[in-house]
C-alpha positions, 0 to 999 in steps of 0.5 A: 500500498502507497504513503501518501503522508506529507504529500500536498500537505496543505489545506485545500491541495489534496486529492481526498479534498471535496472541495480541491476534486470539485474544482479541479471537476469544473476546470476540465469540464471548461476544457472538455467543453473547450475542446467539443465546440472548438476552442482551444481550451488555453486560448477560451481558460485565458480570454474568458478568466480575463473578461469574468471580472468585467461581465455583466452577471447577465450575460454570463450565459456569452463566456460557455463554451458553445457561446463565445466569440474570443473578445479579440478574435486576433489575438486569441 
């Protein structure tokens, strides 16, 4: 049996943390959804994370992979 003591001892930074697993699943879902919609996942996440703080609440659906259009098409 493997000994995992001492690995990622900071709270929320290990595979046994429910919240970290949920966060990882959310990010992986966004990456896979971007791929399935024909987007480069890095460009998609970079653009969305840049725009998210200033995005209006009623326009959040514009950032979902199936609705997303790059803010600056030439640079993304």
